[in-house]
C-alpha positions as CSV (number, residue, x, y, z in Angstrom):
1,M,0.0,0.0,0.0
2,K,1.5,3.3,-1.0
3,K,2.0,6.0,1.7
4,G,-0.2,8.6,0.2
5,K,-3.0,6.2,-0.4
6,A,-2.9,4.8,3.2
7,V,-3.2,8.3,4.7
8,W,-6.3,8.8,2.6
9,V,-7.7,5.4,3.6
10,L,-7.0,6.3,7.2
11,A,-8.9,9.6,6.9
12,L,-11.9,7.9,5.3
13,I,-12.0,5.3,8.2
14,L,-11.8,8.0,10.7
15,L,-14.6,9.9,9.1
16,V,-16.9,7.0,9.0
17,F,-16.3,6.3,12.7
18,F,-16.8,9.9,13.5
19,V,-20.2,10.0,11.6
20,V,-21.3,6.7,13.2
21,E,-20.6,8.2,16.6
22,L,-22.2,11.6,16.1
23,R,-25.6,10.6,17.7
24,G,-23.8,9.8,20.9
25,L,-22.7,13.3,21.3
26,V,-26.3,14.5,22.2
27,H,-27.1,11.5,24.1
28,Y,-28.4,11.7,27.8
29,D,-27.7,8.6,29.8
30,I,-27.4,7.4,33.4
31,G,-23.8,6.7,34.2
32,D,-20.6,7.6,36.0
33,E,-19.9,10.5,33.6
34,N,-22.7,12.5,35.0
35,A,-20.9,12.5,38.4
36,Y,-17.7,13.5,36.8
37,F,-19.5,16.3,34.8
38,Y,-21.0,17.6,38.1
39,M,-17.6,17.4,39.9
40,G,-16.1,19.4,37.1
41,K,-18.9,22.1,37.7
42,L,-17.9,22.1,41.4
43,M,-14.2,22.8,40.4
44,S,-15.2,25.6,38.0
45,E,-16.9,27.2,41.0
46,G,-13.8,27.0,43.1
47,Y,-14.2,23.8,45.0
48,L,-11.4,21.4,45.1
49,P,-11.5,17.6,44.8
50,Y,-10.4,15.5,47.8
51,R,-10.7,18.5,50.0
52,D,-14.3,19.8,49.3
53,F,-15.7,16.7,47.7
54,F,-14.9,13.0,47.5
55,F,-13.4,11.7,44.2
56,A,-12.0,8.2,44.0
57,H,-9.7,8.6,41.0
58,P,-6.6,10.7,40.0
59,P,-7.4,14.2,38.9
60,L,-6.8,14.3,35.2
61,K,-10.3,13.7,33.9
62,L,-11.7,16.4,36.2
63,L,-8.9,18.7,35.0
64,V,-10.1,18.3,31.4
65,I,-13.8,18.7,32.4
66,T,-13.4,21.8,34.5
67,P,-12.2,24.3,31.8
68,I,-15.0,23.0,29.5
69,M,-17.5,23.7,32.2
70,A,-16.1,27.1,33.0
71,V,-16.3,28.1,29.4
72,F,-19.4,26.4,28.1
73,G,-21.3,25.4,31.0
74,F,-23.0,22.1,30.9
75,N,-22.6,21.6,27.3
76,L,-23.1,18.0,26.4
77,I,-21.5,18.0,23.0
78,A,-18.3,19.8,24.2
79,L,-17.9,17.4,26.9
80,K,-18.6,14.2,24.9
81,L,-16.2,15.4,22.2
82,V,-13.4,14.7,24.5
83,P,-13.7,10.8,24.6
84,L,-14.5,10.8,20.9
85,I,-11.4,12.9,19.9
86,S,-9.3,10.8,22.3
87,T,-10.4,7.7,20.6
88,I,-9.6,9.1,17.1
89,V,-6.2,10.4,18.4
90,T,-5.6,6.7,19.7
91,A,-6.3,5.4,16.3
92,I,-3.9,7.8,14.5
93,F,-1.1,6.9,16.9
94,L,-1.8,3.2,16.3
95,F,-1.4,3.9,12.7
96,K,1.9,5.8,13.3
97,I,3.2,2.9,15.5
98,M,2.5,0.2,12.8
99,R,3.8,2.4,9.9
100,F,7.0,3.1,11.9
101,K,7.5,-0.5,13.1
102,F,6.1,-2.4,10.1
103,N,4.1,-1.1,7.1
104,D,1.0,0.9,6.1
105,L,-1.2,-2.1,5.5
106,S,-0.8,-3.4,9.1
107,G,-1.4,0.2,10.3
108,V,-4.8,0.5,8.5
109,L,-5.8,-3.0,9.6
110,S,-4.9,-2.3,13.2
111,V,-6.9,1.0,13.2
112,V,-10.0,-0.7,11.6
113,L,-10.0,-3.5,14.2
114,F,-9.5,-1.1,17.0
115,L,-12.1,1.6,16.1
116,F,-14.9,-0.9,15.2
117,A,-14.5,-3.2,18.3
118,K,-17.8,-3.1,20.1
119,R,-16.6,-1.8,23.3
120,V,-14.6,1.0,21.7
121,M,-17.7,2.0,19.7
122,L,-19.9,2.0,22.9
123,E,-17.5,4.0,24.9
124,A,-16.3,6.6,22.3
125,T,-18.9,9.2,23.5
126,Y,-18.9,8.3,27.2
127,F,-16.7,10.3,29.5
128,L,-15.5,7.5,31.8
129,G,-11.9,8.5,31.4
130,V,-10.8,5.3,29.9
131,N,-10.5,6.9,26.4
132,L,-8.2,9.5,27.7
133,T,-6.1,6.9,29.4
134,A,-5.9,4.7,26.3
135,M,-4.9,7.8,24.2
136,F,-1.9,8.6,26.5
137,V,-0.9,4.9,26.8
138,V,-0.8,4.7,23.0
139,I,1.0,7.9,22.5
140,G,3.5,6.8,25.2
141,L,4.0,3.5,23.3
142,Y,4.7,5.5,20.0
143,F,7.4,7.4,21.7
144,F,8.8,4.2,23.2
145,F,9.2,2.6,19.9
146,T,10.9,5.8,18.6
147,K,13.2,5.5,21.5
148,K,12.2,8.9,23.0
149,Y,12.1,7.2,26.4
150,I,11.7,10.4,28.5
151,V,8.8,11.6,26.5
152,S,7.3,8.0,26.6
153,G,7.7,8.0,30.4
154,I,6.0,11.5,30.6
155,F,2.9,10.1,28.7
156,Y,2.9,7.1,30.9
157,G,2.8,9.3,33.9
158,I,-0.1,11.2,32.4
159,A,-1.8,8.1,31.6
160,V,-1.6,6.8,35.3
161,V,-2.9,10.0,36.7
162,S,-5.8,9.7,34.3
163,G,-6.6,6.1,35.2
164,L,-4.7,3.8,37.6
165,Y,-5.2,0.7,35.6
166,S,-2.7,2.0,33.1
167,V,0.0,1.2,35.5
168,V,0.0,-2.3,34.0
169,P,1.4,-1.5,30.7
170,F,3.9,0.9,32.3
171,V,5.3,-1.7,34.5
172,V,5.7,-4.3,31.8
173,I,7.4,-1.8,29.4
174,L,9.6,-0.6,32.5
175,G,10.5,-4.4,32.9
176,F,11.6,-4.8,29.3
177,L,13.8,-1.7,29.5
178,V,15.2,-2.9,32.7
179,V,16.5,-6.0,30.9
180,K,18.0,-3.8,28.3
181,R,19.4,-1.5,31.0
182,R,17.7,1.5,29.2
183,F,15.1,2.2,31.7
184,W,16.3,5.4,33.6
185,R,15.0,8.0,31.1
186,F,11.7,6.3,30.8
187,L,11.3,6.0,34.6
188,L,12.4,9.6,35.2
189,G,9.9,10.9,32.7
190,F,7.1,8.9,34.4
191,L,8.1,10.0,37.9
192,A,8.4,13.6,36.8
193,V,4.7,13.7,36.1
194,F,3.4,11.1,38.6
195,L,5.2,12.3,41.7
196,L,4.5,16.0,40.9
197,V,0.8,15.5,40.5
198,N,0.6,13.3,43.6
199,L,2.5,15.9,45.6
200,I,0.4,18.8,44.5
201,M,-2.8,16.8,45.2
202,T,-1.7,15.8,48.6
203,A,-0.8,19.4,49.4
204,I,-4.3,20.4,48.5
205,S,-5.8,17.7,50.7
206,I,-4.4,15.0,52.9
207,N,-7.6,13.1,52.0
208,Y,-6.0,12.5,48.5
209,V,-4.1,9.4,49.4
210,H,-7.0,7.8,51.2
211,S,-9.5,8.7,48.4
212,V,-7.3,7.5,45.4
213,Y,-5.3,4.6,46.9
214,I,-6.5,3.4,50.4
215,Y,-10.1,3.6,49.5
216,H,-9.9,1.0,46.8
217,L,-7.8,-1.3,49.1
218,V,-10.3,-1.2,51.9
219,K,-13.4,-1.7,49.8
220,P,-14.9,-5.0,50.6
221,K,-14.5,-7.7,47.9
222,V,-17.6,-8.2,45.8
223,E,-18.1,-11.3,43.8
224,G,-18.2,-10.1,40.3
225,E,-18.9,-11.6,37.0
226,N,-15.4,-11.5,35.5
227,F,-15.6,-14.6,33.5
228,E,-19.0,-13.7,32.0
229,I,-17.7,-10.1,31.1
230,L,-14.6,-11.7,29.6
231,K,-16.8,-14.2,27.6
232,D,-19.0,-11.4,26.3
233,A,-15.9,-9.4,25.3
234,V,-14.5,-12.3,23.3
235,M,-17.8,-13.1,21.6
236,E,-18.4,-9.4,20.7
237,N,-14.9,-8.9,19.5
238,L,-14.0,-12.3,17.9
239,L,-11.4,-10.9,15.4
240,L,-9.4,-9.1,18.0
241,F,-9.2,-12.2,20.1
242,I,-8.7,-14.7,17.2
243,L,-6.3,-12.9,14.9
244,P,-3.4,-12.7,17.5
245,F,-3.1,-16.5,17.0
246,L,-1.8,-15.7,13.5
247,L,1.5,-15.0,15.2
248,L,1.9,-18.8,15.5
249,L,2.4,-18.8,11.8
250,S,5.0,-16.1,11.9
251,K,8.8,-16.7,12.3
252,K,9.1,-13.1,13.6
253,W,6.7,-13.3,16.5
254,Q,9.4,-12.1,18.8
255,K,8.7,-8.6,17.3
256,M,5.4,-8.7,19.3
257,L,6.8,-10.1,22.5
258,M,6.4,-6.9,24.6
259,I,3.0,-6.2,23.3
260,L,2.0,-9.8,23.9
261,A,3.4,-9.5,27.6
262,V,1.2,-6.2,28.1
263,S,-1.8,-7.8,26.7
264,A,-1.4,-11.0,29.1
265,A,-0.5,-8.9,32.1
266,Y,-3.5,-6.7,31.6
267,L,-5.9,-9.7,31.1
268,L,-4.4,-11.2,34.3
269,F,-4.9,-7.9,36.1
270,M,-8.5,-7.7,34.9
271,M,-9.3,-11.1,36.2
272,K,-7.9,-10.2,39.6
273,I,-9.9,-7.1,40.2
274,R,-13.7,-6.4,40.0
275,L,-14.0,-6.1,36.2
276,F,-16.1,-3.7,34.2
277,A,-16.6,-4.0,30.5
278,F,-15.1,-0.6,29.5
279,Y,-11.7,-1.7,31.0
280,F,-11.2,-3.6,27.6
281,V,-10.8,-0.3,25.9
282,L,-7.4,-0.1,27.2
283,L,-6.6,-3.7,26.1
284,F,-7.8,-3.5,22.6
285,P,-5.0,-1.2,21.1
286,F,-2.5,-3.8,22.0
287,L,-4.6,-6.6,20.6
288,A,-5.1,-4.5,17.5
289,I,-1.4,-4.1,17.1
290,I,-1.0,-7.9,17.2
291,S,-3.9,-8.5,15.0
292,G,-2.9,-6.0,12.4
293,Y,0.6,-7.3,12.2
294,G,-0.4,-10.9,12.0
295,L,-3.1,-10.3,9.3
296,A,-0.9,-8.2,7.2
297,S,1.8,-10.8,7.3
298,L,-0.6,-13.4,6.4
299,L,-2.0,-11.5,3.5
300,K,1.6,-10.9,2.2
301,R,2.3,-14.6,2.4
302,L,-0.8,-15.4,0.3
303,K,-0.1,-12.8,-2.3
304,R,0.8,-15.5,-4.8
305,N,-2.0,-17.7,-4.2
306,K,-4.9,-15.5,-5.5
307,A,-7.7,-18.0,-4.6
308,M,-6.7,-18.4,-1.0
309,L,-6.2,-14.6,-0.8
310,I,-9.5,-13.9,-2.1
311,G,-11.3,-16.5,0.0
312,L,-9.6,-15.1,3.2
313,V,-10.5,-11.5,2.4
314,V,-14.1,-12.4,1.6
315,L,-14.3,-14.5,4.9
316,L,-12.9,-11.6,7.0
317,L,-15.0,-9.0,5.4
318,A,-18.1,-11.0,6.0
319,V,-17.3,-11.6,9.7
320,F,-16.2,-7.9,10.1
321,S,-19.1,-6.3,8.4
322,S,-21.6,-8.5,10.3
323,G,-20.0,-7.4,13.6
324,V,-19.9,-3.8,12.7
325,Y,-23.6,-3.9,11.5
326,S,-24.5,-5.5,14.9
327,N,-22.5,-2.9,16.8
328,V,-24.1,0.0,15.0
329,K,-27.6,-1.5,15.5
330,H,-26.9,-1.9,19.1
331,L,-25.7,1.8,19.4
332,Y,-28.8,3.1,17.6
333,T,-31.4,1.0,19.2
334,F,-30.2,0.8,22.8
335,D,-27.1,2.8,23.6
336,F,-28.0,6.1,22.0
337,V,-31.6,5.9,23.4
338,D,-31.9,8.6,26.0
339,F,-32.9,8.0,29.6
340,Q,-36.6,8.3,29.1
341,G,-37.6,9.7,32.5
342,N,-35.0,12.4,32.5
343,S,-36.9,15.4,31.3
344,E,-40.0,14.4,33.4
345,I,-38.0,14.5,36.6
346,V,-36.1,17.7,35.7
347,N,-39.4,19.5,34.8
348,Y,-41.0,18.4,38.1
349,I,-38.0,19.7,40.1
350,K,-38.0,23.1,38.3
351,E,-41.8,23.5,38.7
352,N,-41.8,22.5,42.5
353,S,-38.7,24.1,43.8
354,D,-36.5,27.4,43.7
355,V,-32.9,27.5,42.6
356,N,-31.8,27.1,46.2
357,A,-33.4,23.6,46.6
358,K,-30.9,20.8,47.1
359,L,-30.9,17.4,45.7
360,F,-29.5,14.1,47.0
361,G,-29.5,10.4,46.0
362,D,-28.5,8.0,43.2
363,V,-25.0,8.8,42.0
364,L,-25.8,7.8,38.4
365,T,-28.9,9.8,38.1
366,V,-29.0,12.9,40.5
367,P,-25.8,14.7,38.9
368,L,-27.4,14.8,35.6
369,I,-30.7,16.0,36.9
370,A,-29.0,18.6,39.1
371,L,-27.1,19.9,36.1
372,Q,-30.1,20.1,33.9
373,A,-32.3,21.5,36.6
374,D,-29.7,24.0,37.7
375,R,-29.9,22.6,41.4
376,D,-27.1,21.8,43.7
377,I,-26.3,18.4,45.2
378,A,-26.6,18.6,49.0
379,F,-23.3,18.6,51.0
380,N,-21.4,18.4,47.5
381,L,-21.8,14.7,48.2
382,V,-21.9,13.5,44.6
383,D,-20.5,10.0,44.9
384,T,-23.1,8.0,46.8
385,N,-22.2,4.6,45.3
386,A,-22.7,1.5,47.6
387,M,-19.0,1.1,48.1
388,R,-18.7,4.3,49.9
389,F,-21.0,2.9,52.6
390,L,-19.6,-0.6,52.6
391,S,-16.0,0.6,53.0
392,G,-16.9,2.9,55.9
393,S,-16.2,6.1,54.0
394,L,-19.9,7.2,54.5
395,D,-22.3,6.2,57.2
396,F,-26.0,5.7,56.4
397,D,-27.2,7.1,59.8
398,E,-25.0,10.2,59.6
399,V,-26.1,10.9,56.0
400,L,-29.8,10.5,56.7
401,A,-29.6,12.7,59.9
402,R,-28.0,15.4,57.9
403,I,-30.6,15.2,55.1
404,K,-33.2,15.7,57.9
405,S,-31.5,18.4,59.9
406,E,-30.7,20.4,56.7
407,R,-34.0,19.8,55.1
408,V,-32.8,18.6,51.7
409,K,-35.7,19.2,49.4
410,F,-35.5,16.1,47.0
411,V,-34.1,12.7,47.4
412,I,-34.1,10.6,44.3
413,V,-33.5,6.8,44.6
414,R,-33.4,3.6,42.5
415,P,-34.5,0.6,44.5
416,G,-31.7,-2.0,44.7
417,Q,-29.1,0.5,43.3
418,G,-26.4,2.4,45.3
419,F,-27.9,4.7,47.9
420,G,-31.4,3.3,47.3
421,N,-30.2,-0.3,48.1
422,N,-30.6,-0.1,51.9
423,Q,-33.5,-0.6,54.2
424,K,-32.5,2.2,56.5
425,V,-33.0,4.6,53.5
426,A,-36.3,3.1,52.6
427,D,-37.5,3.4,56.2
428,F,-36.2,7.0,56.5
429,L,-37.9,8.1,53.2
430,N,-41.2,6.4,54.1
431,A,-41.3,8.0,57.6
432,N,-40.0,11.5,56.8
433,C,-40.7,12.3,53.2
434,E,-43.5,12.3,50.7
435,Q,-43.2,10.3,47.5
436,E,-43.9,12.9,44.7
437,L,-43.0,11.1,41.5
438,Y,-42.6,7.5,40.3
439,L,-41.2,6.4,36.9
440,N,-40.5,3.0,35.5
441,D,-37.9,3.5,32.8
442,K,-37.9,0.9,29.9
443,Y,-34.1,0.2,30.3
444,W,-33.2,1.5,33.8
445,G,-36.0,0.4,35.9
446,E,-37.8,2.2,38.8
447,F,-37.2,5.8,40.0
448,F,-38.7,7.5,43.1
449,V,-38.6,11.1,43.8
450,F,-39.3,12.1,47.4
451,D,-40.0,15.5,48.8
452,C,-38.1,15.7,52.1
453,G,-38.2,19.5,52.5
454,N,-40.3,19.1,55.8
455,A,-38.3,16.3,57.1
């Protein structure tokens, strides 16, 4: 594939991906991103994470959200463009890596396999932070391959202060450099960012270390569904999990040794923690590199056997196009369907309270409603997920007493979810508040809005 042609093909692929994802930029949904958006609003108003409100992650994603909130307010398109642009930049650097190390064909194949993986398509317009993290990891990988080790280390430092799970590829790459005795510049670049950010955050609040590190260690172990999530990831992204086995046909598989090691280490890491499906977004660039290289090598070997080459291409196109069609259908029939009860709850709160009214409740729902209704969340207590209570970080009795003493106007709960998944909460609401609104969303289940203003 000629270089000029490859760039145009890459541009077309990125354009198609962007157009497919456009609907997601105006999509309201229940999820963690709403809590992050609200925390960004708090920071734009002068509040600081770890000191004025709890935040269980390193600060980078909030540092990205805050200026957007300061300039545009709660602008969904501006906010959701961040993960979408991050995904596209990740794809561009994947292409650059493959072009530098191998050839343009492997670069194009890697980009296609990465961008149209189901989980990548689903998360491309959700601000969970994993897209940012993956982008910095892949940029760092590019500078590693070009032997700019200090710059590479800096980007891995940025990646880790974006998402702690990116420490896995950093450690593996560091290990490879230690063996080659070339690790100092890489390590210094990493530490320059990692230590600086952690020292600044600790200076802002002594709670930083507890919130970002200790909190995750003291959370009780919850039996997850790691194997089921992994099985779903494999079935939904068959090519990314099957094509790496093409390396068995290659005499130069050692070229992929480090990428294989990162992939294996990250998979092992995911199986040891409570796994969430979006974690695979950080694995897929590495699988795409292996798959793109293996597939390009096989196509090159079959170049003289036209029949086998055509048969393989037809088979791959059939599998790939079927998967992409299924992914796009899922996006537009489920994932991009707005939270149905959102506007009804927002309108009710606007009509039945003034701007000084406070909201409280479900971590996935209340931040979005607060942003749209222009109301504040009581006590700046945005994160009310169940682990806050199970870990001892929050106490139900203390929180409920405060709701009562400070006369929080509206409490919004989802039975069986987060703050609403406790009998003490149910008893308190039934005894002290009036149920004002009930919704049963097609996808998200039941919602109760209680008026506790006279509690």
